[in-house]
C-alpha positions, 0 to 999 in steps of 0.5 A: 906743755898743754894740749889741746883736748876737745869736749867730749874727747874719748879717754883713748884719744887723749891718752894717744896723743899725750903719749907721743908727747910724753915720749918725745920728751923722754927721749929729747926732754926740750923743755924738762931738762932745761927747767927740771928745777923750776917749781911746780905750780898748783892753780888753786880756785876755792873760796877765801871770802864769804859764806864758804871761806872756811871750807875753802881755807881748810882744803888748801890748808890740808892740801899744803900739809900733806905735800910738806909732809913729803919734804915740800915737793912733788916728784922731787921740785918744789912746789907753788901754790897760785890762789884765786878766791872763787868767792863761790860765784859762778859768774866769774869762774870761766874768767879765774879759771882761764887765768890759771891755766892762761896767764898763770900757766899753772901745772895742775888745776885744784877746786872749787867748793861750789857745784855750779862753779866747778861745772864751769870750771871743768868745762874749761879744763876738759878743753884745755887738758890741763890734770884737774882735781875737785876737792869738793863740789859734789854735782853728779855731772862733773863725774857724770857727763862732764867726765874728762881723762884729766879731772878727777875727784877726791870727795864725793857726787851728791848720789853717794851720801844720798843713796845710802840714805835710805838703805840706813833708815829701812835698816833702823826700822824706818818704812814711812818717811817725809823727804826735805830738802832745798829745792835746788840742783844739788839737793834734788840730786840727793833726795833723788839717790835717796828715793832710788834706795829707799822706794827699791827697799820697800820703803813709803815716802808720805810727803815729799817736802822742797822747800825755797833755796836758800830760805830758812823758813821751816816752821810751816812745813814742821807743822805738816810733819807733826800732822803727817807722823811719819816714822822719821824725816829724811832731809838735805841742808847744810850750812847755816840752813842746817843749823836752823832747820835741825834747831826748829825741828827740836823746837817743835819737839819733833826730835822727841818721837820722829827721829831726824835723819839727813845727808851728813851735812845736816851736822857736818861741822855745824853741830857746835853752832847746833848744841843740844838740838843735834843729840840724836840726828844721824846722817849719812856721810863718807867721814866722820871725825871719830873715825877709829882709823891710824890714818885719821888719828895721824892726819888730825893730830897733824892739822891740829898742830900746824894750824891750831884748830880741828880738821873736817871733812873738806880738810880731808878732801884736800889732804886726799887731792894732794897725794892723788898729785903726789901720786901721780907725779912720782910716777912721772918723777915730775915730768909735768909733760908726762900727761898721759902716764900721770893719769894712768898712775892716778887712775889706779892709785890707792888714797889711804885716807882719813876716810878709809883708804879708796880707789877711783873709778873708771870716771874718776870718783872716789870708790869709798865708804859711807858710814851712818853716823850719830850725834853723841855729845856734839860729835858725830859718832860713827853707828856702822858702815852703810855701803862698803866701797859705793862707787857713783853710776857716772850717768853720761860719762862717756870714758872709754 
């Protein structure tokens, strides 16, 4: 059952309309009773090829694992996955999203990894009203000006790993810092959040060095860092860029006397490739493999057993996306037409996540702990919780 939802519609308007339809279906069961045993269709728009293939596959596999742990059903109905490779290519996002919504007529939409793909997808999901769960894309806008009653995120906003970085460095005694990051949307948002807390806490940014994305020629910048002699360096790099940066930093000898910090993606999933160069690097993120929590131990053991490889933060986010959908469907006993009731249940849900239990903000972004981690023997080990239940500011969100 689909309802058109104009862009920017207020939450109360959507819920009022959806409640009327849900009430009618409760009384008359015009569609659900006939197709009550039909499979629930979950559309997945994730990258399965290219640079982000590992992320997409880990999200998909963890999501499937969580549903399998619930008997392979949501709300008493079997689940069918409709997967489309986003290829992490923004120009393709509108066409692929439309295919899932209109042609495949999925009941739920899950994705993507890439933030710009996510913004295109979110705009279409807002118009259609389809319940959508974002398991990775971190652009602030997705739970900011693009927020909507039907859109939830189970990962993070770019604000969340950036803002605690300033606090962590000040707590560690570093007051004069060089700030380096890839000069594109997500990198700039992380850097802005870092500056917000670091400057307010009395820190000084000796030099801000935005570097061209996705280039990985860092030597000239590192020579400048060596000359500036800051207390420490805070960065945002990820993937292959993070591997190259950390190796270059160590090769320049900077790691011996200028501590290196960053948003968690600096070492997340890449410590093996970074090798000894990563030792001692500190990062802020909402998860660490080594979290000593029962939910994390259970999850990591189950994922390893199911797929023969270790889980990571991306798998956690997919696992939690499934948990959120399971709670929503349980609340309406599998009636995908009861969107208003499902949204209400999802808004009030608590996710017993491997990262630690979290709830959702008014903008539907996780309210979650952020940890300071340090690489020790190739593993991101938790040093402390820097922020408890950190909520994204959700600037520009008009939900009421």
